[in-house]
N, C-alpha and C positions, 0 to 999 in steps of 0.2 A: 770469332766468326762474325762476319758482317753480311751485308746484302750482296757482296760479290762472291760469296761462297756458293758451291754447287747447290742446286735446288733440293736435292735429297738430304743435304746437311740441315738446311732450314726446316724441312719437314720433320726430321727426327727431333730437333730441338723444340719445335712447336708441340709435337706429340708429348714430349716429356713434361712440358709446362701444363698442357691440358690434363694429362694424367694426374699431375700434382694437384691441380685445382679441384677436380672432381673426386679424387681419392680422399682428399682432406675433408670435403663437404659430406660425401655420402658414406664414407667408411669411418674415418676417425671421429668426426663430430657426432654422427648418428650413434656410434658406439658409446662415446664418452657421456653424452647427455641423456641417452635413453636406456642404457644398459649398465650403468655404474652408479654408485652412491655418492661419489665425489667428482662430479663432471668437470669442474674447472681445473682441478689438479691433474686428473687423468688426461684431459685434452691438452694441457700445457706440456706434459711429459711426452705424450705421443707426437705432438707437433715438433718438439725438439728432436725426437728420434727420426721423424719423417724428414726433417731438414738435413740431418746427417746422412741418411741413406740416399736421398735424392742428390746430395752434393757428390757423394762418391760415384754414383751412377753417371752424373754429368761429367765428372773428371775422366772417367773411364771412356765415355763416348768421345770426349775431346782428344784423348790419347789415340783412339782408333782412327779418328779423322785426320789428325795432324802428324802422327807418328812420334810425338814427343811423350815420354813417360813422365807425366806430371808428378806421380807419386815419388819419384826418385829425388825431387827437390821440393818436397811438400812444405817444409818449414823455412824456406828461404824468403827473403824480403819481397822479391817480385811475385812469388807464389802467394804470399799473404794477401796482396792486393787482388789477385784473381779469386781467392777464396772469399774475401769480403764482398766482391762484386757479385759472385754467384749466390752467396747467402742473402744479400739484399734483394736480389731478384726473386728468390724463393719466398722470402717474407712478404714481398709485395703481392705475389700470386696467392699466398695463403691468406693474407689479410682480406683480399677481395673474395676469396672462397668462403671465408667466415661470413662476410656480408651477404653473399649469395645464399648461404645456408640459413642465415637468420631471416631473410626475406621469405624463403620457402616455408620455414617454420611458422612465420606469422600468417601466411596465406592459409596453411593447413589449419591453424588454430581458428582463424576467422570463419572458414568454411564449416568446421566442426561446431563452432559456437552458433552459427546461423541455423544449422540443422537442429541443434538443441532448442533454440528459441522457437522454431516452427512447431516442434513437438509440444513444447510448453504451452504455446498459444492454442494449439488444438485441444489440449487437455482443459485449458481455461474455458474455451468455448463450450465444451461438453458440460462442465460442472456449473458454470455461471456463478461461481462463488467469489465475491469480491476479496475476501481475506486470502484465499488461495492464490488469487491473481497477484496480489501484492507480494506474497512470500516468494512466488515463482520469479517475479521480476527482480526482486532483491537478490535472489540466489544467482540469477543470470548475470546481474551487474557484478557481483563479487567474483564470479568465475572469470569474467572478462578482464579483471584486474590482475590475475595471477600470472598468466603466461606472458603478457607484455612486459612484466617486471623482469623475467628471464631474458627476453629479447633485448631490452635496453641495457641490461647488465652485460650481455654479450657484445653489444656495439661499443660500450664503454671500454671493454677489454680490448677490442680491436683497435680503438683509438689509442689506448695506452701503449699498445704493442708497436704501432707503426708511425705515430706522429713525429717522433724524434728522428726517424729515418727519412720520412717524406712528409713535409708540411702539406703538400698538395693532397696526398692520399689521406692524411689525418683530417684535414679540413673537409674533404669529401665525405668521410664517415660521419663527422659531426653534423653536417648539413642533412645527410640522409636520415640520421637519428631524429633530428628536429622535425623533419617533414613527416616521418612515420609516426612520431608521437602525436603530432597535430591531427593526422588522419584518423588515428585510433580514438582519440579523445572526442573528435568532432563528428564521428560517423553516424550519430543517431539522427534520423530524419525529423524528429519532433523537437528539435532545438535549433536556435540560431547562434551565430558567433559574431564577434565584432568584425566589421569589414576591414579594419586596420590589421587584424590578425591574419585574415585571409590574404591580404596584400603582402604581409611579411613572408608568408609561406611561398607566394608566387616569386618573390625576390630571392628566397633561398633556392627554389627550384631552378631559377635562371642561373644563379651563381654555381650550383652544382653542375648544371649542363655545361657552363663555361669550363669547369675543371675537367669534365669528361672529355670534351673535345679540344682541350688545350687552347682555349680562347679563339678557336677558329669557327666560332658560332656568333652570329650577329642578331641581336634582339634589341628593339627600342621599346621601353615601357614608359608611357606617359600617364600621369595621374593629375586629375583636376578636381577641385572642390575640397571641402572640409569633411574628412572621413571619421572624425572622432565621434564616438557614441553610436554610429550607424551599425545596425545588425542585419545580417543576411543569412540565407541558408548556406551551410558550410559545404566545401569541396566542389562547388559549382565552377567558380572562376578558375581555381587552380587546375581542375580537370581539363578545362578548355586550353589552358597554357600547356599542360602536359601533352595534350593531343597535338598541338602545334609543334612542340619539340620532337615528338615521336615521328610524325609523318611529314613535317615540312622540310623544305630545302632552305636552311638558314646559313649557308656558307658564302653568300654574296654580300660583301660589305656595302655595295652601292644599292642593294635592295634587301635590307634586313627584314626579319619578322617584326611585325608591329603589334603592340598591345596598347590599347587605350582604355582608361577607366575615368568616367566622369560622374560625379554625384552632385546633384543640384535640386533643391526643393523636393526631397523624397523621391527623386527619379534617378535611378542608377542605369548608366549606359556603359556597356563593356563590349569591346570589339577586338578580335584577333585577325590578322591578315598575314599570309605567308605564301611564298612561292611553293609550288608542288614539286615533289621529287619525281624524277623520271622513273625511278625504281626504288622500292622500299622493302627492307627485310620484314616489315610488319604487315600483316594482312589488313586490307581496308574494310574492317568489319563494321565500324560505326556504332558498336554497342555502347561505348561510353557516351556518345552524343545522344543516343536514344534514351539512355538512363537519365541523363541530365534533363531532357525535355519531360520525361515522366515525373521526375521529382519537382520540377517547376510547376507542372500542371497540378500536382497534388497540393503544393504549398502556396502557390500564388495563382489560384484560378482566376482567369480573366484579368490578370494584372501584369502580364508579361508578353513580350514579343521575342521570339527566338527564330532567327533566320540564318540559313546556310547558303552561301553562294559558292558553287563549285564549277569554275571555268577550266579551260584547257591548261592554264598556267598558274592561276591563283586560287587559293582556298580562303574564304572569309566567313567568319562567324560573328553575328551581331546579336547581342542580348540587351533588351531594355526591360527594366522591372520598376513597377510602381510600388514603392515600399510602404505606402500608406495602408494600414490594416483595413 
């Protein structure tokens, strides 16, 4: 079936793929990891069963649409190519379904951990006991290490399952894993990271975005100055780039999104500039930019300039930080 097929054929096939994606995430993976004692084994067996059932449903739908009884020559050489093509498509959707489930699990964990931390801090404020404060912080740190271990094991499982079938999908999973690992490790407001590490994550995000849009996305990233040994507040610069990728129109090769980073004599200058989309599936809430300015104000009081220029066609963000303490 191709793009010339009747519209309702395409709708049925899209519905089958969507059902496979969400059934795998919200039924199979939730059951295997939250209701069984051997999650990886159970998830693998259920996914294999899911692939077989979905394949038979797909072949039956093909038979209805074409009038050809595929099951009558199931084991012939031409049919084997059809089977392999369908199985690969199922594995592709299941792989990204696992990544989607892992992201949801990580966000639920971080939200739960945030609530726990607030309760712990409230208890510390009431007791004002330094020893209890230390123990509570230590326990929160240990709890924060447990669930990410499961998350990254899951992502490694996804990579092992699909990288031999699709180098592009496998590379995307590994880039996503590295960005998520950096975000978790660097998410504490009271610490800084190497500027070079933040730049590495920006480059990974750009590479991941190129994979998502099959290289139909145009971004220029220019760096100036010696970045070695420079430390900055984490997740500020990469969030600005993520905001540009999410909301910007980056599909024009003659007017790409522009990112510039300059470091000279303890002065950091960072700028993003991009065309604005005429329409976007993401609401223009601006929460991320507000959070950035709040963190800058807390960590670099009176030592930064943060400016947003929003014209009819261009969106520009300029950030200057004096890194002298």
